[in-house]
Structure formats: structure tokens, C-alpha cells
N, C-alpha and C positions, 0 to 999 in steps of 0.2 A: 527326674522327680521334682515337682514344684512343692515347696514347703511353705506352709502357712504358720505364722507366729501369732498366737493369741495372748493378749494382755488384759488382765482385770485389776483395776485399782480399787480395792475394797477399803473399808474403814480401818482395818487393822493390817491386812496383808495385801501385797501386790503379787499376783500370780502370773506366770508365763508358761506357755506350752508350745511345743513344736508338733505340727500335725501334717501328715501327708495329704496334700490338698485333693488328690484324686481318690484315694481309698478312705480317707477319714481316720486312718490309724494314728493314734497318739504316739509320738516318737520319744518325747521327753517332757518333763514338767519341773518347775522350780518355784520357790516362794521367797519373798523378801518382805521385810517390814515396810508398810506404807509410811512414807516420810511426808506428813501433811504440810510441813512448812515449805517443802520443795519436792513435788511429786517426781521430778526427774531423777532424784537420787534413788528412790525405791524402784522406779521403773528400770533404771539403768542396772541396778544390782540384780533384779529378777531376770532381765534379758541376758545379762552376762552369765548368770548361773545356769540358765537353761541350755546354753551351748557348751558348758564345761563338761569335758569328757565325752562329748558326742561327735559322731562322724560328720554331722551336718555343719556346713559352714554358713556364717551369716549372709554370705553373698548368694546362697541358694534360696533365700527367702523371697518368694514372689508375691506374698500378700501378708499384710499385718492388720489385725482387727483388735479394737480396743473397746472394752466395756468400762464404764466409769461412773462413779457416784457424784461427779462434780456438779452436774445440773441439779440433782436432787438435794444435795447438801447445801448448795448455794441458795436454793429457794427456802429450805427449812431454816437456815441460819440468817436469812435476810440479806445475803450478800448480792453483789451485782453492780453493774455500772449505771450511772445516772442516765435516764432516758426521758424524752419528751413524748407524751401520748397525745396524738391528734385525733379527736373524735369528730366524725362527720355526721351531722343530723341527729345527734343525741340531745335529749332534753335535759339541760343542766339542772333546772329546778326539780325535775322528777328524780334525777340521780341523788340530789341532796335530800329530798323529801323522804326517800326510802333508805337512806343511809348507805348507798352503794359507793360512795366516794372512796371508802377504805378498800373496796375490791379492785380499784383501778391501779393498785401496786405503787404508783408514783404520784406525788403531789403536783408534778409538773404536767398539768393537763390543759390542753387548749381545745375549746369547743368551736367547731367551724359550721357555718350554715351550708346546707346541702342534704344529700341523702336520698334514699329510695323507700318505697313501701314494700309490703310483703309480696307483691306481684312483680317486683323489679322495676316499677315505674318511678321515674324521677319525681320527687315531691317538691324539690327546690333546687335551683342551680347551685353548683359548688361555688363558694366564695373564694375564688383563686387569689384575690388580692390579700385577703386575711390569711390564707394559707401561706402565701409567700412571706408575709410580714412575720408570722409566727416562726417559720423555719429560720429566717434570718436572725430573729431575736434569740433563739435557743441554740443555734448551731455551735456556739463557742462555750456553752454551759453543759452540754450533754455529750455522751459518746455514741448514742444511737437514737433513732426515731421509731415510733410505733404508730401505725395508722389503722383505725377501725371505723368503718362506716355502718350506720344503722341500716340493717338489712343488706350489708355489703356482700353477703353470701348469695343474695338473690340477684344483685347486679354490682359488680366490683368497679364500675367505670370511675367513680369518684376516688376510690382508694388508689386505683392505678394512676390517676392524674396527680394526686398528692405525692405518690411515690416518685413520679417523674420530676416533680418540683424539688423534692429532697435531693435527688440525684443530681439535678441541675445546679442547685445552690450549695451543696455540701459534698464532702467525701465520706460521709458517715453511713454506716449500715442502716437499712430501713426494713421493717417487717410490716406486711399487710395481713389483716385478719383473715381474708378469704383464702390466703395461701395455706393456712394451718388447719382449717376446718370448713365443712359445708353445713354444719349444724346451726340451728337458730338458738339464740340466747345472747343478746347483744352485750350484756355486762360481762358474762363469763368469757365471751370472745375477746373483749377488750382486755380482760385480765390476762388471758393466754398470750395475746399479742404483746402486751407490755412486758410480761415475764420473758418472752422469747428475745425481745430486743435487749433487755437488761443482761441476758446471758451471753450474747454474741461475743463481746470482748473477752469474757472469761474463757469461753471454749476456744477462741482463737489463740489465747495464751497457752492453754493446755496443749493444743495441737502442736504449737511451735515447740513446747517443752518436750513432747514425745518425739517429734522429728529430730531434735538435737540428740536425744538419747539413742535413737536409731542410727543417726549419722555416725555417732561415736563407735558403733558396732559395725559400720559398713553395710547397713541394711537400707536398700533403696526401693523396695517393693511398695506399691500403693498402700496408703493407710485408710482403713475403714473404721467406722464407729457403730456400736450396737445401739439401735433405737429401743424405746420402751416396749415395743411389741415383739422384740427378739430378732427383727430383721436388721440388715446392714445397709449402710450408706457410706459413700466416700466422705472423707474428712472435710473436703471442701463444701460438700452439701450440708453436712452436719453443722458447720460453722454458721450457715445461714438460718438453720432451724434447730438450734440447740435445745429448745423446749421439748422436741421429740425424743431426746435422749434421757429424759427423766425415767427413773426406774430401770435404767439400762442394766445395772448389776443383777437385780432379781430376774429380769428377762433372760439374761445370759445364763443364769444358773438353771432355769427351766429348760432352755434349749440344750445346754450341756448335759443335763440329766437324761433328756431324750436321746441324745447322740450316744452317750456312754452306756445307758441301760437298754436301749432299744425298745422301750415300753411307750405306748402311744396314749394310754389312758391311765394316769396315775396322779397321786398327790406328791408333789416335790417339796421336800423339807431341806432347806439350806441353812446349816448351823455355821455361822461365821464367828469372827472374833468379837464383833460389836452387836450384831443382830441375828435373829432367826427369821427367815423369810419362808412363807408357806404359800404355794400357788398350785393351781391345777393344770394338768396337761390333758387336753381333749383331742383325740385323733391326731396326736403328734404336734399340736399347736398350743402355745400358751393361751389360756383363757384370758380374754381382755375384759377390762372394765367398761361397759357400754356407757356409763355415766361420765366417763373421763377421769383421768388419774387425779387423786387427791394427794397433794404433797404439802405437808405442814398445814398452814391455815388456808391454802389456796386450792380451790377446785378448778382444774383446768379442763380444756376440751380436747386433750390429747388421749388418743386410744392407746393405752399401755397395759402391761400385764396386770391382772387383778391379783394383787399380792397382799397378804396379811403379814405385817412386820411387827415384831416385838423386840424390845431392848433386852435381849438375852443372848449371850454368846460366851465363848471361851474366856473372854477378857472382862466379863461382867463382874462388878465388885460384889464380894461376899461379905456380909456384915450381919450384926444382930441388932434388932430394933429394941426399943425401950422395954418391951415385954420379954426380951430374951429369945425371940423367934428369929429363925434364919431368913434373911432377905438376900435375894440374888438379883442384881441389876436394878434399874436400867442403866446406871452409870457405868461407863467403860473406864477401866484403869489399866495401868501397866502391871502385868503379873509380877509377883515378887521374884519368881525364878528368872524372868527376863531382866528385871532391874539388876539383880545380883550378878548376872552374867556380864553385864556391861559396867557395873560399879561394884566390885567385890567387897568393898568396905561396908556395904549395907548389911552383910551377913553378921558382922560384929555388933552392929546396933540391934539386930533382931535377937542375937544371943543375949545381949544385955537386957532387953525387955523380957525375954523368957526367964532369965536368971532372977530378975526382980519381981517375977510373978505379976507383971503388969496386967490388970484386968479392966482397963478403961476402953472406951469406945474407939479411941484413936490408935490403939495398939496395932502395930504392924502396918501403919499407913505412912506414906512418904509423898513428898512433893519435889518435882524437878522442873527445870526450865525446858521449854520446847523451842522457843525462838526469841530473838531480841525484840524489844519494843520499838515500834516505828513512830509512835506518838508519845507525847509527854506523859509522865507518870506522876502520881501524887508522891509526897514525901514518904508516906507509909509503904506504898508499893515499891518505891525505889529501895527502901530499907530491906524489904522482903527479898527483892530480886538480888540484892547484894549478897545476902546469906545463901541464896541458891546458886550463886555463881561458882561457889567452891564445890558444888555437887549436890545430889539429892539430900534432903533433910527430912527427918521424921517429923510428923505432925505434932507429936507430944513434945518434942524438943522445941519446935517453933512456938508453940503456945506458951511454954515456960520462958523461953529466951526473949521473946519480943514483948512480953507482958501485955498482950492484947486479949488473952483468954479466948473465949469462944468467938469473939469478933473476927479473929483471924480467918475463921472458916468462910465467912461472907467475903472477905477480901480475896481469898484463894479462889472461890467460885467465880468472882468477877474476872480475875486474871485468866481462869480457865476458859470462860466464855469468850475472851479476847484472843484465845489461842496462844497465850504466853507461857503457861505452865501446864504440866500434866500431874495427875495423881497416880500413885502406885499403891497396890494393896493385894490382898488375897483374892484369888479368882478360881473358877472351875478348872482352868488350865493348871493352876498350882495343885488343886486336889488330885488331878490325874498324875502329876509328877510324884506326889506322895504315895499314890497307889501303884506306881510303876507301870501305868498304862500309857504314858506319854513321856518320852525322855528327849528333851531337846536342850534345856537350859539348866540352871542351878537348882537341883532337887532339895538341897539342904535349906535354902532360903524358903522354899515352899513348905517344908516340914516345920520349920520354926514358926512361920506364919500360921500354920494349922494349929500348932500348940497354943498360940496366943488366943485363938478363938475357941478351940475345943475345951479349954479349961473353964471357960465361961458357961459351957453347956454340960459340964461334968462328963465329957466324953473323951475317949482316946483320940489322938490325931487321925488314926485310920478310920475309926467309926465316924468321926466328924466328916471326913472326906467322902465316905460312902454316902452319908446323908446329903452332902452337896450334890454329888452325881445323881442320886435318886431324885432330888428336888428339881434339877435341871430337866431330867426326863419327864417328870410329872408336869412341869410347866409346858414343855413342848406338846405333850399329849393334850393338855387343857387348851392350848392355843389352836391346835389342829381341830379339836372338837368345836371350839368357838367359831373358827372359819367356816366349817361345814354348816353349822346352825345359822350363822349370819347370812349365808348364801340362800338358805332354804326358808328360814323363819325370821329370826331377829337375833342380834348379838346378845348373848346372855350376860348378865351382870352377876358374876359368881359371888361377889362380896355382899350384895344386897338381896340376893334371892336364896334364903336358907335352904329351901327344899331342893332347888337345883344344885346347890353346893353339896348338900348331903348325898344326893344321888351320884354326883360326880365322884365324891370321896369313896363311895362304895364300889363304883365301877373301876376306880384306880387301885382298889385294895387297901385304902387308907382308913377303913373303919372296921377293923377286925372284930370289935365287940358287938357289932350290930346283928340283930336277927334278920335283917333284910340284906339280901345280896342282889346285885344286878350286874349286867354285862353290856358293853358296847362293842359293836363290830363295824369297822370301816370297810365298806364294800370294795373300794378301789385299793390297789396296793400302794405302798409308799416307796419312793426312790429317795434315798438320803444322800446328800452331797455336803462337802465341807470337811475340813481336817479332823474334827473330833467326833464325827457321827457314830463311829463304831462303839464309842463309850456310852452314848445316850439313846440311840434309836432302837436297838433291840428291845429294850424295856418298853418303849412307846408302842412298837409293833405287837408285843405280847398283850399290853393293856387294851389295845384296840382290835386284837384278834385278826390281824391282817398280815399280808405278805410284805416282807421288807427286802429291798434290793439296795445294796451298797456297791455300786459299780467300781471297777478299776479306775484309778485316777480321780476318784471322787473328791480328793482334797484340792484339785485344781479345775473342778468342773466349770466354774465361771469362765475361766480363760478358754477352755475347750468350747464352751457355748459361744464365745466371741467369734470364733472362726467357723462354727458349724452352721450358722444361720445363712439364709439366702437373702437376696435383695428383693424387697417387695415395695411396690408403689401402687397407690390406690386413688381412684377418683370416683366420686359419686356425683351423678347429675340427676336433676329432677325434671319431670314434665308435669305441668298442671293446667287444668282448664282456665282460660283467661277471662271468658265472658259468656253471656247467654248464647251467643252465636257458636259456641263450642270451638273457638279458636284455641290452640294449645301452645303453651310457651315452654321452650326448652332452656333450662338454666345451665350454661356452660361456665367453666372457670374464667373465661375472658369476656363474657357477656351473655346476651339472651338472643334467641331466635324463635319466631312464631311460625306455626304450621297449621294447616287446615285439619289434619288428623293426628291422632296419637302415634300411629304407626309411621307416619312420615317423620315425626320427631325422633322416634326410636331409631329409624333407619339412618337419619343424619348423625345421631350420637354414635352409632356403630361405625360410621364412616370416618369421623374426625377424632373421637376420643382415643381409640387404641393407638393410632399413630402418635398422638401427643404423649400418651402414656409411655410408649416405648422410648421416646426421646428422653423423658424424665428418668426412666429406669437406667438407661445408658449413662446419663449424667450422674446418677446415684452409684454407678459402678457395676452394672449388671451385664452379663452376656447370656446367650441362649435363652432369650426372653420369650415367655408365653403369656398371653393375655386371656383371662377368663372373665365372663360376665354373668351377673345375676340380675334378675328382673323381678320387682315386686310391684304389682298393681294394687292400689288401695281403693276399695269400694265400700260403701255402707248401704245396708238394706233400707228400702223405703217402707215406713211403718204401714202405710195404707195399701201398698201393692204386694202382690204375690210374686215372689222371686224377682222383684225389681230392685235395682241398685242405682246409687248415684256414684259416678266416677269422681274420685278426689285427686288422683294423680298416680304417677309411676316413678319409682326410684330405680335407676340403673347403677350398679356398682361394677366398675371395671378394675380388675386387679392384675397387675403385671408382676410376674415372678421370674427371677433369673439367678444364675450362679454368680458369685463375686468374680470379677475379671482380674486374674493375677497378672503380674508382669511376666513376660515370656523369657525363658532362659535363652541365652545366646547360642 
């Protein structure tokens, strides 16, 4: 039996599963807390736990697959290595005129003469001397190069030449725009290329970290990484194209839901610790975003899962606003039950606050260190970090002790943004502990935290916690409705559209005094994955009058999805009329070819592309490879002619699909 090990590093938990590679049967699953300061710790704990008590030995693992939030988080948080972006044939004045400079990701941009037009013809020779000079000037200041040519997807010759110069003059990684997309949009292609180059050193570090954790367990199987479309590639491939791993986690959850539930057309709702992700599964495949994945402020040209993400999860902070209304998220905090299990002394502080009937906004909130500072701190920050060195401290204590009053909150937020401290407080996970629907950590701490908030709403702790659980369900329902409507019409603004909000309230059963009743029905079923979904999703399904499936092993579905996907590689080539003589040009990844007829161009593409694609698929880690082709001819009718058309071009999409190739048992 060949065993596959799936690993998912989420924002809150790291999951690991063992799966029979041949049958797809899940053999075991385990969870550990994600250790953001050093991912190898959480990965190592999850991997060790999944083998605990199992008959499977680590030496039997023939394949390891990883889904990771690293690329997504790094882009959102503005992290990454310094890169130099070499733009060939771009108009610098035009870039400045339209304010596109901020879209180029890096300030270290060099404009080179050269480039091609939309037909793939060279408009100006490449200035190799300037390229060489720029590479030599920047090679000691950056960790990677990015190269994007104007219309480089129509003819990559100049990009390939600059790549060769970078490889000749440096030992640094280099990314070319035509390798990542065949779509037009020069600025967005430059954005995607620069982001990819910036992520390469980070993913290399992560892969090395994972390898070390696997080596400690004696696991030697090949390591693969989940791409944003749910397919797999070898780690060595992913390290060259890390941008393709954005939204890896949501993609893995959709694939995992399909694998566990066996449903091909459903809405997948993944409730995690930090976020809730909503995506569609169509005919067994994740629905992709044709516009390219949006991550933070950047719109990329990466085809990734079309996911709707909201800052709502088991570890979302529960608080009351200035009007006394319940607010859940989007801030993630450490649940009180988890904090107390690791620092038992915190329960005494919670008891003290309950005993003094503390009714302030900071009640039940704590701060703790996450990692040591690697850069110099201000005197005030050093003072705060010294207080936290002894262990977590309550926010109310720090406000009084340090005499900074409300200013300390801004200080803590700044340290949070730098990853130096964490906040702890009451969460939906705590509410489930109070209601005895989830029992993993210190339930007493959860109950004390509930008392501090419940008294401010004149509710019992149990009634308060029921309100929290109901509100989480209502939020999930609202976000699911929002996703469906945004796909079909437009994303509603519930806060500014009173009529829409009123209809929604009546559909959710939150307007019992109204004479108007309405219902909503979701036509497709819902598959729910994530550890806490049994607490929240049944209410969602009732509100939307749809079928709900919570499959076995739903709590580790992302890790299952990591090993359930196949290897997919795709190439798109275009054929376009070149001139009035009806010569036709075939645009290939390594250059252009001209033919007398369209069909000659199509025949040549069928001759050379599948062979090239199979090589790429094997390099990506596939076996048993099959190549499928789709053809789309583009014609427009002639206004003055009856049933006459003008031929605009042909797009051929070649898709290679195969199974991940595991290590063979001796």
C-alpha cells in the first residue's frame, strides 16, 4: 500500500492526514496549532500526531502534498524579497501618466528599449547593453529578477534573451511574464511577474522547512504543493512559480469537499479558525475566477479558485460596539479556553474581573508575546514587551499599569502588525465550550469570559453564547447569499440598502413582528467542512432550504484535498490572420510560426504542443498523462453580408492531466 500524507497550514490550525493513495480512503487525521513564527513546529506536531497509534509507518509514505497560505498571506501583508523588475518596451511616461507605477509592486524598475507589437513583430531591437548594465547594477541589491516584455505573450524572444543574461551574470532566480500567462494586459502581467519573483525566496524557505520536518519523521516521499486551481505540482516546480499557489488553502478545501462528499455540483463552505471561505464546485472541479485572482490590493493573472472569503471563524473576536450590539470578527484572537490551557493563571484574573463586576470594553481581553523582536524597539515598546515577558497580561491591567490609557491600544496594534504580540479574548470557540458542544480546552475560562460580556447585555452566559452561535450562522448565510448574488448580479451592500437588508432579515427569520414573510432557497446543496461546522451550518441550510452534507473527516478536509488533486498543466496558443494575404500566425510559448492556412497552423500546434505539455506535466510530478484539446474559432458577422463572417482567430487550449507520481516501495 502506498500512503499519501496531506498537510494544510491554515491561519489557525495545521492539519495532517494519511490517505491510501490507490483507493483514496482516509486512514487518519490530526490537528495542531499553526506556529506562525516558525511553521516547522506546527507542521512537525501535526505530522507526528497523525502517525500516533496508527499501524502506518512514516517510511510507508510515498507522497506528501502541502496546501499553504504562505503566498496569499505574504502578498496581503506586503512581505517578500527585494526584486528588480525589468520592463521591455513599456512606455515609462504612459505608466506615470496613468498612475500605474504603484501596480508594479516594486520601486526597483528598469525600462529597457525593445519589445513587440500585438502581432508579435519586433518594434525595436532589444538594448542588450542596457540590460546587461541593469543586471550588474542590481544583482547585489535584490534576491530575484522579474522580466516582462510589452506584448511578450505574443513573442517572448526578448524576455528569453534577458532571462539568459540574468542567468549568465547572476545566480539569482528570474521570472518571465510569458511563463505565467498567455493573456494580454501588460501592466497586470508585470504585476504578476514581480509578485512571483518576490515570493520565490519565501517559498524556497518554506519548502526547506517542510523538508526538515519530514526528515525528522523519516519521510522521504516526493513533496508536492497545491496550486490555486486545486491541482498539484512538485515542490521544485512550485518554487519557480510560487504565485500559482495563491489561494492554495481554499482550493484544497474545495477539492477535499469533493473527495469526501462525492458531490460534483455544490457550494462548499469552509469554516476555519480565522476565515470562512465560500466557493462553488461545478462538475467536480473548483470554479475558477476568469479575471484572475484578487489578493489584497493586487489583481493577478493567475487562474485560481473563485472564492469569497470573510474574516469570520472559530477564533474571531466577540465584542460589543459602542451601541451595545454584538460584533464578531474580523479580528482573530486566541480563544480564552486555549489561553488558559497554556497559562492557567489567566483563570484567576478572569475570576477577579467577574468578581469586581467589570463592565468595560477591555474586560476579558489579554495580550501575549508571539516572538522576539529582530529590529530595534522604541522605549515604550520595550517597556511593554518587558511586562509581557512574564506571561500574558490583561488589557485593563496594562492600561492602568503603564499609564498610557487608550494610547496603548494603538501601540499594541502596531506590535500585532509586526507579528510580535497576539491578543486573546472571547470567541465563538469559547461559546461552544460554554454550551458543551466543543470540548478541547479550559471551559471555565470560556464561561468566565461569557459572564463578562453577557452581563453587559443583561443575558445569562448560556443565552449570550446561543446568541453568538446564531449570529455566526446568520453571517455565514448572509455571505453565501452575497456570493451567489455577486456572481449573478452585483454584490449587495446590506448596510446601505435598507430594503435589501429588510428582506434578508425576514428571510433569516429575524423580523418576527413584520406582516411580510419571505423565503430564500439555494438550489444547489451545501457541503460544509471545517472543525466547527456542525454547530453552525445546520441553521444555514434550514434558512436557505437546501440540503446539507457534512462528510466524515470534515475537520481535516483541506489536508485531504491536498492529496486528492491531480496534476494539471495547460497551454493556450493563438492563431491569428497576419495580413490581407491571409497568412496566419501561430503564437507558441517559445516563438511564432507563419502558415498559409489556419488548418496548417492547427495541425502544427497539435504536433508540437502535446509533446511539450507532457514534458511539463512530468516535471510537475505527473504520471499516466492524458492531453485534451479544445478549439474556439472567433468570427464576427459582416453587417452588409448575409451569413458572411470575418475570421478573427482561433484559440487552442491543451490540457494535460495525470496522477501524482509517488515514490515506489522497495
